[in-house]
Each structure stands twice: as C-alpha cells, then as structure tokens.
N, C-alpha and C positions, 0 to 999 in steps of 0.2 A: 504494500499499500504505499503510495506516495503522498507525503504530507506537505508538499510544496504549496505555500500560500494558505495553509490551514494551521489553526491554533492546535498543537498536539495534545492528545488526551493526557490527563494527569494520571501517572502510574499508580499513585497511592489512593486514588478514589475512583468511583464509578459514575462520576458526574458527566464527563464528556467521553463518549465511547462510540465505537463503530455499531451501527444498528440498521435494521431494515424498516423502511417507511413508505407511505404513500404521500406524495407531495401534490398539493393543489396548485398548479401553475398553468397559465396559458402558453408560456414559452419554456422550452427545454434548454436554452442556450445560456442559462445562469449557472454559477457555480456555488452560490450560497443562498439560503432560504430562511425567512423568519420562522420562528417556532409555530406561529399561528397558522401556517400553511402546511405544517408537517404532522402526520399521525404515525406513531411508532408501533410497530408490530413485533411479536415474539420471534418470528422466523421469516425467512426469505419467501417461502411458500405462502405464508399468510399475507404478506404485503402484495405478492403478485396477485393472489386471489381477490384482494380488495381493490386493486387497481381498476380504473374505469377511464381509459384514455379519451373516449368520446366526451366525457365531462371534465376533462383536464386534470384527472387524478392519476398520477404516474408513479409506479413502483420504482424504488431506488435504494441504493446502499449509501449511507452518510456517516459522517463523524459529527457528534454534538451531543447536546447543546453546548455552545460556547457563548460567552457574553461578549458582545461587540463593543467597540469603543463609543458607540452611540447609546449603550445600555440595553439593546435588544438581545434576546437569546436567538442564536442562529444555528443552522445545520449547514455543513460543508458537504457538497456532493462528491462521492467517490465514483459513482457510476449508476447509470440507468439499468434497471433489470428487464 
C-alpha cells in the first residue's frame, strides 16, 4: 500500500486504518472524501454488495478517518473495488 500524500495510520491506535467503504460521490477522480460521504463496512464483500453505482455509491478501499487541517474527518482513497 502506497501512503504517498496520505496521513499514515497510527500504529498504536485503531483510529485511522485501512477499511472497506461505500462512498457517495458523483465523481471518481478525487483522492480524499469527507466522512459524511463514507459508509464503513466489515468486509470487502459487504462494501461491494452495498454499492449502487447508478445512485453514485461506489465501493472502495480507503485509509481513515484522519483529521484534516480544516478540522474535517476525511478518508483517503486506496482504490476502487
């Protein structure tokens, strides 16, 4: 996993970690997403099953949440599923 441009997870906590999610977004060209657009799932399969691309809900692998310099919680995209 490449962490270039990503706030790395803290190895002593489980706050920011790699996880599977569904992201509500009209555009898939972004690399970070606010927590309000992200729904976390227990597994890759669950995220894929919950995805609904026709309604702009896309399964992905992300790292997060991390607190941005603006004070928002964000997730960093690792890849679309």
